[in-house]
VOPAGU-2260 file (C-alpha; in pm, 1 decimal, decimal comma):
REM VOPAGU-2260
SITE   aa  ch    i         X         Y         Z
SITE  MET   A    0   -3749,7   -3527,1   -6965,9
SITE  VAL   A    1   -3711,2   -3151,9   -6945,9
SITE  ILE   A    2   -3406,2   -3127,8   -7168,3
SITE  ASP   A    3   -3499,3   -2907,7   -7462,8
SITE  SER   A    4   -3607,7   -3065,0   -7787,9
SITE  CYS   A    5   -3330,7   -3138,3   -8029,3
SITE  GLN   A    6   -3454,7   -2880,0   -8276,1
SITE  GLU   A    7   -3464,3   -2615,1   -8005,4
SITE  ARG   A    8   -3113,5   -2703,0   -7897,3
SITE  ALA   A    9   -2989,0   -2693,3   -8252,5
SITE  GLU   A   10   -3135,2   -2351,2   -8316,9
SITE  ARG   A   11   -2998,9   -2212,0   -7992,7
SITE  ARG   A   12   -2655,0   -2356,0   -8051,3
SITE  PHE   A   13   -2645,5   -2210,8   -8397,6
SITE  ARG   A   14   -2753,2   -1866,2   -8282,9
SITE  LEU   A   15   -2546,0   -1836,4   -7969,3
SITE  PRO   A   16   -2172,2   -1775,8   -7985,2
SITE  VAL   A   17   -2025,8   -2078,4   -7817,3
SITE  ARG   A   18   -1653,9   -2067,4   -7754,2
SITE  ARG   A   19   -1446,2   -2366,2   -7806,7
SITE  ALA   A   20   -1099,8   -2466,8   -7867,0
SITE  LEU   A   21    -815,0   -2676,4   -7804,9
SITE  SER   A   22    -572,3   -2791,7   -7557,4
SITE  LEU   A   23    -260,2   -2947,3   -7431,4
SITE  GLY   A   24     -37,1   -3126,8   -7674,6
SITE  VAL   A   25     -78,9   -3497,4   -7708,8
SITE  VAL   A   26     255,1   -3658,4   -7770,8
SITE  GLY   A   27     151,1   -4011,8   -7846,1
SITE  LEU   A   28    -164,1   -4203,3   -7926,9
SITE  LEU   A   29    -192,9   -4570,6   -7852,8
SITE  THR   A   30    -493,2   -4795,0   -7854,5
SITE  ALA   A   31    -482,4   -5080,6   -7610,5
SITE  ALA   A   32    -770,1   -5301,0   -7505,3
SITE  GLY   A   33   -1010,5   -5045,0   -7645,2
SITE  VAL   A   34    -878,1   -4765,1   -7422,5
SITE  LEU   A   35    -705,8   -4467,4   -7575,5
SITE  THR   A   36    -372,7   -4386,1   -7413,3
SITE  LEU   A   37    -242,3   -4031,5   -7431,4
SITE  SER   A   38      88,5   -3895,2   -7313,3
SITE  GLY   A   39      90,8   -3532,0   -7206,1
SITE  PRO   A   40     342,5   -3267,5   -7107,5
SITE  ALA   A   41     530,3   -3250,5   -6781,4
SITE  ASN   A   42     263,4   -3041,4   -6607,3
SITE  ALA   A   43     -10,8   -3278,8   -6718,6
SITE  ALA   A   44    -158,7   -3342,7   -6375,4
SITE  SER   A   45    -248,1   -2974,9   -6324,6
SITE  THR   A   46    -483,7   -2947,8   -6624,0
SITE  LEU   A   47    -797,5   -3127,9   -6734,2
SITE  GLY   A   48    -644,0   -3262,2   -7052,2
SITE  GLY   A   49    -322,8   -3365,1   -6881,9
SITE  ALA   A   50    -495,7   -3536,2   -6591,6
SITE  ALA   A   51    -727,0   -3719,3   -6831,7
SITE  ALA   A   52    -430,9   -3824,9   -7043,3
SITE  ALA   A   53    -270,0   -3976,7   -6735,6
SITE  LYS   A   54    -584,9   -4188,0   -6703,7
SITE  GLY   A   55    -571,1   -4294,8   -7068,8
SITE  ARG   A   56    -846,8   -4061,6   -7181,8
SITE  TYR   A   57    -902,9   -3727,6   -7352,4
SITE  PHE   A   58   -1081,4   -3424,8   -7210,1
SITE  GLY   A   59   -1222,2   -3202,8   -7480,7
SITE  ALA   A   60   -1432,3   -2896,1   -7545,4
SITE  ALA   A   61   -1676,3   -2789,0   -7813,2
SITE  VAL   A   62   -1525,4   -2510,5   -8023,9
SITE  ALA   A   63   -1648,0   -2227,5   -8247,4
SITE  ALA   A   64   -1408,4   -2099,3   -8512,1
SITE  ASN   A   65   -1512,6   -1737,1   -8478,6
SITE  HIS   A   66   -1390,2   -1725,2   -8117,4
SITE  LEU   A   67   -1043,5   -1867,8   -8164,9
SITE  GLY   A   68    -907,7   -1514,6   -8197,9
SITE  GLU   A   69   -1014,4   -1424,9   -7843,7
SITE  SER   A   70    -691,7   -1446,8   -7646,0
SITE  GLN   A   71    -831,1   -1549,7   -7307,7
SITE  TYR   A   72   -1058,8   -1805,1   -7466,4
SITE  ALA   A   73    -784,2   -1959,0   -7675,1
SITE  ALA   A   74    -536,7   -1953,8   -7386,3
SITE  THR   A   75    -777,3   -2138,3   -7158,1
SITE  LEU   A   76    -854,8   -2392,4   -7423,7
SITE  ASP   A   77    -496,8   -2445,7   -7529,5
SITE  THR   A   78    -391,4   -2495,8   -7169,0
SITE  GLU   A   79    -671,4   -2712,1   -7038,0
SITE  PHE   A   80    -793,1   -2941,5   -7315,1
SITE  ASN   A   81    -648,7   -3210,8   -7538,8
SITE  ALA   A   82    -943,7   -3269,5   -7771,5
SITE  VAL   A   83   -1191,8   -3058,4   -7961,8
SITE  THR   A   84   -1532,6   -3091,6   -8127,7
SITE  PRO   A   85   -1646,4   -2824,8   -8377,6
SITE  GLU   A   86   -1988,2   -2714,9   -8258,7
SITE  ASN   A   87   -2147,7   -2606,7   -8587,6
SITE  GLU   A   88   -1870,5   -2584,9   -8844,8
SITE  MET   A   89   -1892,6   -2946,1   -8971,2
SITE  LYS   A   90   -2270,8   -2968,5   -8986,8
SITE  TRP   A   91   -2438,8   -3011,6   -9322,3
SITE  ASP   A   92   -2560,4   -2653,2   -9364,6
SITE  ALA   A   93   -2212,6   -2522,4   -9285,5
SITE  VAL   A   94   -2013,3   -2734,3   -9530,7
SITE  GLU   A   95   -2262,7   -2810,5   -9813,0
SITE  SER   A   96   -2520,5   -2535,7   -9830,9
SITE  SER   A   97   -2562,4   -2605,0  -10203,8
SITE  ARG   A   98   -2563,5   -2954,0  -10346,2
SITE  ASN   A   99   -2212,8   -3087,1  -10407,6
SITE  SER   A  100   -2060,2   -2744,9  -10339,6
SITE  PHE   A  101   -1846,0   -2769,8  -10027,5
SITE  ASN   A  102   -1699,5   -2497,5   -9806,0
SITE  PHE   A  103   -1467,3   -2620,3   -9531,9
SITE  SER   A  104   -1308,1   -2288,7   -9436,7
SITE  SER   A  105   -1444,2   -2254,2   -9081,5
SITE  ALA   A  106   -1404,2   -2621,6   -9001,9
SITE  ASP   A  107   -1050,7   -2613,2   -9143,9
SITE  GLN   A  108    -967,6   -2329,9   -8904,8
SITE  ILE   A  109   -1059,2   -2544,9   -8606,8
SITE  VAL   A  110    -885,3   -2851,4   -8742,3
SITE  GLY   A  111    -568,4   -2655,1   -8816,8
SITE  HIS   A  112    -562,4   -2505,5   -8468,9
SITE  ALA   A  113    -620,6   -2843,7   -8306,6
SITE  GLN   A  114    -350,2   -3011,5   -8511,2
SITE  GLY   A  115    -109,0   -2733,6   -8423,2
SITE  LYS   A  116    -169,1   -2807,2   -8054,7
SITE  GLY   A  117    -153,3   -3184,0   -8091,4
SITE  MET   A  118    -519,4   -3229,1   -8003,4
SITE  LYS   A  119    -760,6   -3502,9   -8096,7
SITE  ILE   A  120   -1056,2   -3397,4   -8311,8
SITE  ARG   A  121   -1408,9   -3537,1   -8303,2
SITE  GLY   A  122   -1610,5   -3480,5   -8620,1
SITE  HIS   A  123   -1965,6   -3360,9   -8553,7
SITE  THR   A  124   -2188,6   -3450,3   -8734,9
SITE  LEU   A  125   -2250,4   -3616,2   -9073,2
SITE  VAL   A  126   -2620,2   -3716,7   -9079,3
SITE  TRP   A  127   -2865,3   -3524,4   -8862,0
SITE  HIS   A  128   -3223,0   -3411,6   -8911,2
SITE  SER   A  129   -3143,5   -3055,1   -8799,1
SITE  GLN   A  130   -2931,8   -2778,5   -8952,8
SITE  LEU   A  131   -2998,9   -2922,5   -9295,3
SITE  PRO   A  132   -3003,4   -2689,0   -9595,7
SITE  GLY   A  133   -3344,2   -2672,9   -9758,7
SITE  TRP   A  134   -3238,1   -2852,9  -10073,2
SITE  VAL   A  135   -3182,1   -3178,7   -9882,1
SITE  SER   A  136   -3539,2   -3206,7   -9756,5
SITE  GLY   A  137   -3676,1   -3148,4  -10104,4
SITE  LEU   A  138   -3504,4   -3450,0  -10260,5
SITE  ASN   A  139   -3682,5   -3770,1  -10356,3
SITE  ALA   A  140   -3564,5   -4096,7  -10202,0
SITE  THR   A  141   -3318,0   -4184,0  -10479,2
SITE  ASP   A  142   -3155,6   -3842,8  -10482,0
SITE  LEU   A  143   -3153,6   -3824,2  -10102,8
SITE  ARG   A  144   -2967,2   -4154,0  -10074,9
SITE  SER   A  145   -2713,3   -4033,7  -10330,5
SITE  ALA   A  146   -2676,1   -3697,1  -10156,4
SITE  MET   A  147   -2633,3   -3855,9   -9811,9
SITE  ASN   A  148   -2364,0   -4094,4   -9926,6
SITE  ASN   A  149   -2188,1   -3824,4  -10126,3
SITE  HIS   A  150   -2192,4   -3586,7   -9827,5
SITE  ILE   A  151   -2047,6   -3847,3   -9592,2
SITE  THR   A  152   -1779,3   -3945,2   -9841,9
SITE  LYS   A  153   -1669,4   -3596,1   -9941,6
SITE  VAL   A  154   -1655,1   -3460,3   -9585,7
SITE  MET   A  155   -1475,6   -3759,6   -9441,2
SITE  GLN   A  156   -1225,8   -3779,1   -9725,6
SITE  HIS   A  157   -1148,7   -3408,4   -9685,9
SITE  TYR   A  158   -1046,7   -3475,6   -9325,0
SITE  GLN   A  159    -913,3   -3826,9   -9370,8
SITE  GLY   A  160    -636,7   -3901,1   -9122,7
SITE  LYS   A  161    -718,9   -3593,8   -8911,8
SITE  ILE   A  162   -1038,6   -3695,8   -8731,3
SITE  TYR   A  163   -1023,0   -3937,0   -8437,8
SITE  ALA   A  164   -1395,9   -4017,8   -8430,2
SITE  TRP   A  165   -1703,7   -3912,1   -8625,8
SITE  ASP   A  166   -2061,5   -3873,4   -8505,4
SITE  VAL   A  167   -2189,3   -4046,8   -8816,1
SITE  VAL   A  168   -2558,6   -4030,4   -8723,4
SITE  ASN   A  169   -2694,0   -3793,2   -8461,2
SITE  GLU   A  170   -3019,7   -3808,8   -8261,9
SITE  ALA   A  171   -3217,3   -4052,8   -8473,9
SITE  PHE   A  172   -3453,9   -4169,1   -8198,2
SITE  GLN   A  173   -3756,9   -4004,0   -8041,7
SITE  ASP   A  174   -3785,1   -3892,0   -7681,8
SITE  GLY   A  175   -4045,6   -4049,5   -7461,1
SITE  ASN   A  176   -4145,6   -4409,0   -7403,9
SITE  SER   A  177   -4188,9   -4535,8   -7758,4
SITE  GLY   A  178   -3828,1   -4609,4   -7850,4
SITE  ALA   A  179   -3929,5   -4520,5   -8205,7
SITE  ARG   A  180   -3724,4   -4351,4   -8473,1
SITE  ARG   A  181   -3748,4   -3974,3   -8511,0
SITE  SER   A  182   -3921,0   -3838,5   -8819,8
SITE  SER   A  183   -3663,0   -3688,4   -9055,0
SITE  PRO   A  184   -3603,0   -3669,7   -9430,3
SITE  PHE   A  185   -3370,5   -3968,8   -9395,4
SITE  GLN   A  186   -3604,8   -4180,5   -9184,8
SITE  ASP   A  187   -3918,7   -4085,8   -9375,6
SITE  LYS   A  188   -3777,3   -4141,5   -9724,6
SITE  LEU   A  189   -3506,0   -4404,6   -9674,7
SITE  GLY   A  190   -3651,8   -4602,8   -9383,6
SITE  ASP   A  191   -3478,6   -4777,0   -9095,7
SITE  GLY   A  192   -3185,9   -4881,9   -9313,0
SITE  PHE   A  193   -3044,5   -4531,8   -9350,1
SITE  ILE   A  194   -2838,0   -4556,6   -9030,6
SITE  GLU   A  195   -2669,2   -4877,6   -9138,3
SITE  GLU   A  196   -2606,6   -4735,6   -9484,8
SITE  ALA   A  197   -2452,5   -4422,7   -9337,6
SITE  PHE   A  198   -2213,1   -4625,9   -9122,1
SITE  ARG   A  199   -2109,1   -4851,7   -9410,3
SITE  THR   A  200   -2047,4   -4548,7   -9630,2
SITE  ALA   A  201   -1845,6   -4386,1   -9353,7
SITE  ARG   A  202   -1624,2   -4691,0   -9309,1
SITE  ALA   A  203   -1546,0   -4692,9   -9680,1
SITE  ALA   A  204   -1467,9   -4319,4   -9676,0
SITE  ASP   A  205   -1216,9   -4335,8   -9389,7
SITE  PRO   A  206   -1139,0   -4687,2   -9263,8
SITE  ASN   A  207    -929,7   -4558,9   -8973,2
SITE  ALA   A  208   -1171,3   -4314,1   -8808,3
SITE  LYS   A  209   -1388,4   -4436,9   -8524,0
SITE  LEU   A  210   -1756,0   -4432,3   -8615,7
SITE  CYS   A  211   -2003,7   -4323,2   -8345,6
SITE  TYR   A  212   -2376,3   -4297,0   -8293,7
SITE  ASN   A  213   -2457,8   -3990,8   -8077,3
SITE  ASP   A  214   -2776,1   -3897,6   -7886,0
SITE  TYR   A  215   -2919,1   -3719,3   -7580,2
SITE  ASN   A  216   -3152,6   -3837,1   -7299,7
SITE  THR   A  217   -2990,2   -4179,5   -7324,3
SITE  ASP   A  218   -2776,1   -4143,4   -7011,8
SITE  GLY   A  219   -2975,7   -4389,0   -6801,4
SITE  GLN   A  220   -3165,0   -4701,0   -6897,0
SITE  ASN   A  221   -3494,3   -4595,2   -7056,3
SITE  ALA   A  222   -3694,9   -4657,5   -7370,5
SITE  LYS   A  223   -3474,9   -4434,6   -7582,7
SITE  SER   A  224   -3144,1   -4575,2   -7459,5
SITE  ASN   A  225   -3282,8   -4928,5   -7493,0
SITE  ALA   A  226   -3363,9   -4855,8   -7858,0
SITE  VAL   A  227   -3009,4   -4732,4   -7919,9
SITE  TYR   A  228   -2871,1   -5031,7   -7730,0
SITE  ASN   A  229   -3067,9   -5271,0   -7949,0
SITE  LEU   A  230   -2945,8   -5092,5   -8261,8
SITE  VAL   A  231   -2583,5   -5125,3   -8154,6
SITE  LYS   A  232   -2630,9   -5486,8   -8050,0
SITE  ASP   A  233   -2780,5   -5567,5   -8388,7
SITE  PHE   A  234   -2501,2   -5386,9   -8572,2
SITE  LYS   A  235   -2232,6   -5572,8   -8380,4
SITE  ALA   A  236   -2404,1   -5906,5   -8442,2
SITE  ARG   A  237   -2428,1   -5846,1   -8816,6
SITE  GLY   A  238   -2089,1   -5685,5   -8868,0
SITE  VAL   A  239   -2217,2   -5336,9   -8940,9
SITE  PRO   A  240   -1925,0   -5102,9   -8867,6
SITE  ILE   A  241   -1978,5   -4911,0   -8543,4
SITE  ASP   A  242   -1701,7   -4831,5   -8296,6
SITE  CYS   A  243   -1849,3   -4600,5   -8035,9
SITE  VAL   A  244   -2161,8   -4451,0   -7881,3
SITE  GLY   A  245   -2177,6   -4088,3   -7770,2
SITE  PHE   A  246   -2378,7   -3977,4   -7466,4
SITE  GLN   A  247   -2450,3   -3605,9   -7476,8
SITE  SER   A  248   -2519,8   -3581,3   -7100,0
SITE  HIS   A  249   -2698,8   -3246,6   -7074,6
SITE  PHE   A  250   -2819,9   -3236,1   -6714,4
SITE  ASN   A  251   -3028,5   -3001,3   -6500,4
SITE  SER   A  252   -3241,0   -3026,3   -6187,5
SITE  GLN   A  253   -3532,5   -3177,4   -6381,4
SITE  SER   A  254   -3306,7   -3416,8   -6572,8
SITE  PRO   A  255   -3032,8   -3501,7   -6320,9
SITE  VAL   A  256   -2745,8   -3744,5   -6354,5
SITE  PRO   A  257   -2929,6   -4079,5   -6339,4
SITE  GLY   A  258   -2844,6   -4324,1   -6065,2
SITE  ASP   A  259   -2759,7   -4592,8   -6320,5
SITE  TYR   A  260   -2538,0   -4367,5   -6534,3
SITE  GLN   A  261   -2223,2   -4576,6   -6491,6
SITE  GLN   A  262   -2413,0   -4901,8   -6535,8
SITE  ASN   A  263   -2568,0   -4771,7   -6856,6
SITE  LEU   A  264   -2228,9   -4675,5   -6998,9
SITE  GLN   A  265   -2098,5   -5017,8   -6901,4
SITE  ARG   A  266   -2376,2   -5212,8   -7072,7
SITE  PHE   A  267   -2297,4   -5037,9   -7401,3
SITE  ALA   A  268   -1926,0   -5098,8   -7353,0
SITE  ASP   A  269   -2002,5   -5466,2   -7294,9
SITE  LEU   A  270   -2136,0   -5481,0   -7651,9
SITE  GLY   A  271   -1780,2   -5417,7   -7772,0
SITE  VAL   A  272   -1796,2   -5045,5   -7847,3
SITE  ASP   A  273   -1623,3   -4747,5   -7689,4
SITE  VAL   A  274   -1841,1   -4499,5   -7503,6
SITE  GLN   A  275   -1776,8   -4125,6   -7498,6
SITE  ILE   A  276   -1937,0   -3838,7   -7307,7
SITE  THR   A  277   -1972,5   -3599,1   -7596,0
SITE  GLU   A  278   -2159,4   -3279,1   -7497,2
SITE  LEU   A  279   -2142,9   -3257,8   -7119,7
SITE  ASP   A  280   -2291,6   -2964,3   -6931,4
SITE  ILE   A  281   -2464,4   -2957,3   -6593,4
SITE  GLU   A  282   -2674,7   -2661,5   -6482,3
SITE  GLY   A  283   -2626,1   -2531,1   -6129,4
SITE  SER   A  284   -2348,2   -2389,6   -5916,5
SITE  GLY   A  285   -2131,5   -2448,7   -5613,6
SITE  SER   A  286   -2093,0   -2782,2   -5441,4
SITE  ALA   A  287   -2406,6   -2939,8   -5591,1
SITE  GLN   A  288   -2288,9   -2879,0   -5946,7
SITE  ALA   A  289   -1938,3   -2987,0   -5853,3
SITE  ASP   A  290   -2067,2   -3313,4   -5709,5
SITE  ASN   A  291   -2259,6   -3391,8   -6028,3
SITE  TYR   A  292   -1954,3   -3327,4   -6243,4
SITE  ARG   A  293   -1751,6   -3547,9   -6011,4
SITE  ARG   A  294   -2003,4   -3831,2   -6046,5
SITE  VAL   A  295   -1995,2   -3813,6   -6425,3
SITE  THR   A  296   -1615,6   -3809,5   -6431,2
SITE  GLN   A  297   -1590,7   -4102,4   -6191,9
SITE  ALA   A  298   -1840,5   -4298,6   -6400,2
SITE  CYS   A  299   -1629,5   -4255,7   -6711,5
SITE  LEU   A  300   -1315,1   -4356,5   -6526,4
SITE  ALA   A  301   -1488,3   -4667,6   -6392,4
SITE  VAL   A  302   -1572,5   -4791,2   -6744,1
SITE  SER   A  303   -1254,8   -4900,9   -6918,0
SITE  ARG   A  304   -1399,5   -4833,8   -7264,1
SITE  CYS   A  305   -1506,1   -4477,8   -7179,0
SITE  THR   A  306   -1235,4   -4314,7   -7385,5
SITE  GLY   A  307   -1302,1   -3949,2   -7312,3
SITE  MET   A  308   -1524,1   -3659,3   -7213,2
SITE  THR   A  309   -1613,5   -3336,8   -7392,6
SITE  VAL   A  310   -1778,0   -3035,2   -7228,7
SITE  TRP   A  311   -2009,0   -2833,2   -7452,7
SITE  GLY   A  312   -1827,1   -2503,4   -7422,6
SITE  ILE   A  313   -1575,1   -2333,0   -7194,3
SITE  PRO   A  314   -1702,7   -2024,2   -7005,6
SITE  ASP   A  315   -2063,0   -2012,5   -6890,2
SITE  LYS   A  316   -2141,6   -1698,5   -7088,3
SITE  TYR   A  317   -2094,4   -1881,0   -7419,3
SITE  SER   A  318   -2298,5   -2187,0   -7327,8
SITE  TRP   A  319   -2614,4   -2258,7   -7529,6
SITE  ARG   A  320   -2794,0   -2239,2   -7193,3
SITE  ALA   A  321   -2586,5   -1970,3   -7029,0
SITE  SER   A  322   -2849,4   -1877,3   -6769,7
SITE  GLY   A  323   -2798,4   -2217,0   -6610,8
SITE  THR   A  324   -2420,8   -2160,7   -6565,8
SITE  PRO   A  325   -2354,9   -2522,0   -6672,1
SITE  LEU   A  326   -1983,0   -2523,5   -6753,0
SITE  LEU   A  327   -1650,8   -2551,8   -6569,7
SITE  PHE   A  328   -1538,2   -2190,2   -6612,2
SITE  ASP   A  329   -1731,3   -1878,2   -6515,6
SITE  ASP   A  330   -1786,5   -1577,9   -6740,9
SITE  ASN   A  331   -1437,6   -1446,7   -6664,9
SITE  TYR   A  332   -1270,3   -1785,4   -6716,7
SITE  GLY   A  333   -1239,3   -1840,7   -6343,1
SITE  LYS   A  334   -1224,5   -2204,9   -6243,7
SITE  LYS   A  335   -1546,3   -2304,8   -6071,5
SITE  PRO   A  336   -1581,4   -2565,0   -5795,6
SITE  ALA   A  337   -1700,9   -2799,2   -6071,3
SITE  TYR   A  338   -1363,2   -2760,6   -6241,6
SITE  GLN   A  339   -1181,2   -2851,0   -5922,0
SITE  ALA   A  340   -1409,7   -3151,7   -5873,5
SITE  VAL   A  341   -1335,9   -3283,7   -6222,2
SITE  LEU   A  342    -963,2   -3224,2   -6192,3
SITE  THR   A  343    -950,3   -3399,0   -5856,8
SITE  ALA   A  344   -1158,8   -3691,5   -5983,6
SITE  LEU   A  345    -913,8   -3728,4   -6272,1
SITE  GLY   A  346    -628,6   -3746,1   -6024,1
SITE  GLY   A  347    -497,4   -3398,7   -6100,7
SITE  THR   A  348    -374,5   -3137,2   -5859,4
SITE  GLY   A  349    -365,9   -2758,0   -5849,9
SITE  GLY   A  350    -590,6   -2544,5   -6065,9
SITE  GLY   A  351    -634,3   -2243,3   -5834,7
SITE  ASP   A  352    -815,7   -1935,5   -5964,3
SITE  ASP   A  353    -544,4   -1674,7   -5964,9
SITE  GLY   A  354    -233,6   -1888,6   -6002,2
SITE  GLY   A  355      79,2   -1885,1   -5792,9
SITE  GLY   A  356     117,5   -1883,5   -5418,1
SITE  GLY   A  357    -112,2   -2057,7   -5177,8
SITE  GLY   A  358    -162,1   -2429,9   -5177,3
SITE  GLY   A  359    -325,4   -2610,0   -4887,7
SITE  GLY   A  360    -448,5   -2283,9   -4733,1
SITE  THR   A  361    -781,4   -2207,9   -4574,6
SITE  CYS   A  362   -1009,3   -1905,8   -4560,3
SITE  THR   A  363   -1319,8   -1779,4   -4384,0
SITE  ALA   A  364   -1608,4   -1560,2   -4503,7
SITE  THR   A  365   -1815,0   -1326,6   -4286,7
SITE  TYR   A  366   -2114,9   -1113,8   -4386,4
SITE  SER   A  367   -2225,5    -767,2   -4279,1
SITE  GLU   A  368   -2492,7    -527,1   -4401,0
SITE  THR   A  369   -2333,2    -191,3   -4483,2
SITE  GLN   A  370   -2621,8      26,9   -4600,3
SITE  ARG   A  371   -3000,5      19,5   -4638,8
SITE  TRP   A  372   -3253,7     216,2   -4842,5
SITE  GLY   A  373   -3631,3     191,5   -4879,8
SITE  ASP   A  374   -3619,1     -96,3   -5129,1
SITE  ARG   A  375   -3269,6    -241,9   -5108,3
SITE  PHE   A  376   -2959,1    -295,7   -4900,9
SITE  ASN   A  377   -2588,2    -345,2   -4953,1
SITE  GLY   A  378   -2409,1    -649,1   -4820,1
SITE  GLN   A  379   -2037,1    -708,9   -4781,9
SITE  VAL   A  380   -1850,2   -1037,3   -4741,7
SITE  THR   A  381   -1502,9   -1025,2   -4591,1
SITE  VAL   A  382   -1268,3   -1305,6   -4695,1
SITE  ARG   A  383    -979,7   -1379,4   -4460,5
SITE  ALA   A  384    -690,7   -1616,0   -4534,3
SITE  GLY   A  385    -594,4   -1865,3   -4266,6
SITE  SER   A  386    -248,9   -1935,8   -4131,0
SITE  SER   A  387     -93,5   -1964,2   -4476,5
SITE  ALA   A  388    -115,9   -1765,3   -4798,5
SITE  ILE   A  389    -381,1   -1847,5   -5058,3
SITE  SER   A  390    -396,9   -1774,9   -5430,9
SITE  GLY   A  391    -773,0   -1785,1   -5476,4
SITE  TRP   A  392   -1104,2   -1820,4   -5296,4
SITE  THR   A  393   -1465,7   -1909,8   -5367,8
SITE  VAL   A  394   -1769,5   -1807,5   -5161,9
SITE  THR   A  395   -2138,5   -1875,3   -5227,5
SITE  VAL   A  396   -2413,4   -1629,8   -5133,4
SITE  THR   A  397   -2778,3   -1738,3   -5139,6
SITE  VAL   A  398   -3053,5   -1475,5   -5133,3
SITE  ARG   A  399   -3411,1   -1540,2   -5022,0
SITE  SER   A  400   -3682,3   -1634,8   -5269,9
SITE  ALA   A  401   -3826,6   -1281,7   -5294,7
SITE  GLN   A  402   -3486,6   -1111,6   -5317,0
SITE  SER   A  403   -3258,2   -1049,5   -5612,3
SITE  VAL   A  404   -2904,4    -917,5   -5651,1
SITE  SER   A  405   -2888,3    -611,8   -5874,5
SITE  THR   A  406   -2521,0    -513,7   -5853,9
SITE  THR   A  407   -2189,7    -664,5   -5741,8
SITE  TRP   A  408   -1838,1    -528,8   -5703,8
SITE  ASN   A  409   -1485,5    -643,2   -5624,5
SITE  GLY   A  410   -1551,3    -998,9   -5738,3
SITE  SER   A  411   -1648,4   -1217,7   -6035,7
SITE  PRO   A  412   -1995,7   -1369,3   -5985,6
SITE  SER   A  413   -2164,6   -1663,3   -6152,7
SITE  TRP   A  414   -2517,6   -1788,1   -6089,5
SITE  ASP   A  415   -2714,7   -2108,1   -6064,0
SITE  GLY   A  416   -3023,4   -2164,3   -6276,7
SITE  SER   A  417   -3257,4   -2012,3   -6017,7
SITE  GLY   A  418   -3066,2   -1683,6   -6001,4
SITE  LYS   A  419   -3067,2   -1707,1   -5622,2
SITE  VAL   A  420   -2726,1   -1867,4   -5560,7
SITE  MET   A  421   -2427,2   -1650,6   -5646,0
SITE  THR   A  422   -2079,3   -1799,8   -5655,0
SITE  MET   A  423   -1822,0   -1526,0   -5610,3
SITE  ARG   A  424   -1457,7   -1556,4   -5710,0
SITE  PRO   A  425   -1169,0   -1308,4   -5714,2
SITE  ASN   A  426   -1143,2   -1020,8   -5954,4
SITE  GLY   A  427    -775,8    -938,7   -5908,4
SITE  ASN   A  428    -796,9    -989,1   -5531,7
SITE  GLY   A  429    -734,6   -1361,5   -5499,4
SITE  ASN   A  430    -380,3   -1363,4   -5360,8
SITE  LEU   A  431    -388,7   -1313,6   -4984,0
SITE  GLY   A  432    -105,5   -1347,8   -4738,4
SITE  ALA   A  433    -153,0   -1540,1   -4415,2
SITE  GLY   A  434    -425,5   -1363,8   -4215,2
SITE  ALA   A  435    -486,2   -1100,7   -4484,8
SITE  THR   A  436    -834,9    -995,9   -4590,0
SITE  THR   A  437   -1025,8    -874,3   -4891,8
SITE  SER   A  438   -1395,3    -816,8   -4949,6
SITE  PHE   A  439   -1663,7    -811,4   -5214,4
SITE  GLY   A  440   -2001,2    -641,8   -5209,6
SITE  PHE   A  441   -2345,8    -657,5   -5364,3
SITE  THR   A  442   -2681,8    -482,8   -5363,7
SITE  VAL   A  443   -2990,5    -687,0   -5277,4
SITE  MET   A  444   -3337,1    -577,7   -5391,4
SITE  ALA   A  445   -3539,1    -674,8   -5083,1
SITE  ASN   A  446   -3888,2    -703,6   -5232,2
SITE  GLY   A  447   -4025,4    -704,2   -4879,6
SITE  ASP   A  448   -3779,6    -955,5   -4733,2
SITE  TRP   A  449   -3498,6    -795,2   -4532,8
SITE  SER   A  450   -3341,7   -1121,7   -4418,4
SITE  ALA   A  451   -2967,1   -1149,8   -4446,1
SITE  PRO   A  452   -2840,2   -1365,3   -4733,0
SITE  ALA   A  453   -2690,5   -1701,3   -4643,4
SITE  VAL   A  454   -2314,8   -1703,6   -4690,9
SITE  GLY   A  455   -2152,8   -2039,9   -4751,7
SITE  SER   A  456   -1811,6   -2150,0   -4638,1
SITE  CYS   A  457   -1500,6   -2010,2   -4803,1
SITE  THR   A  458   -1299,0   -2247,5   -5022,3
SITE  ALA   A  459    -933,5   -2155,3   -5069,8
SITE  SER   A  460    -708,0   -2247,3   -5356,3
């Protein structure tokens, strides 16, 4: 697998500002046949959270407390989502940097915001080998066991009654074909039993919270997912408390959505646990990225015990792998084709870029070269509305392998992981009357290739 190592991901997540937040109010929570039922506001079907609620599920986002004061960020989150996961604020180094001295201020900020919006909250994470303060690793086995159980108990009791589900243990298995446990202070000093002990301690600390095991590169059937499957099967057989399994689902071109994704979710659900997509992001752009997001959403909907999905961030620029543009909103909070694909898969409607007007319209995009110099040229794409008004548009532009785009204007671009496919959306010029036009431009560094870029079809909203 090409997905980064867990340690690398942890460090990058901690360093990068990742925006998160909250969402549409959830009026009622019911549990029936293992499927969470949510009731949303009247305009539910036009937002991710509302459309998910109509399907008996939540749609959440990872959140960072220090970005909740950004108005556009918070507005997008409050409108679109009905669940939240703190990205770093509940991890061990954030809440217990010194032994038995707890600081919940940042996590409390997220929890308070989420509660004020009626959102569900996933707790992330109690026992993990990464983002541990140094004092934990230095403990002997007896003290480590005491510290682990005390940490679980104190954190869960602080948030008792407020957290829907906890990632009790995170990423305890190795990548590769061994199916073995990952080396960590907990595994190395407490042995295989530490996971069971953590779950039993968690149940005692908050009997009403759902208790989850969470991991990455387990999305299809492989050695790692088989090891997790066998753990869950054993726990269920012996009465060890476990309620759910989280699938992080970080995808890219080297680690795509596996063909047996839905079947893998289903086999875990058949053990009698809920399944949740907990950290979803998919690198890419345009229709290919949109199709992958659609497949993931449809897989969750097809598994009755898939209770919800969480994307790991909101706009691309705050993603832990921002260069891969893996999220549903571009850098300017424009709704990407992937957003529309998810909303449609959830049964929702609407969601145009610029709001108002339009609906059912069409548009066309035509390219022309407007100027050329010794090393570069300017291109212009003209967007024309069809026979009815539109409120937004999306056009992809693909440059040749040797070329690169150095400047753009009159639009909001986002990029795929290769840097060769630009998805352009409006920058204040999305509303077009029937037959009206607008344009955006860009400078291409030729690097010896003067071929015209390939302009994709125009998608209206």
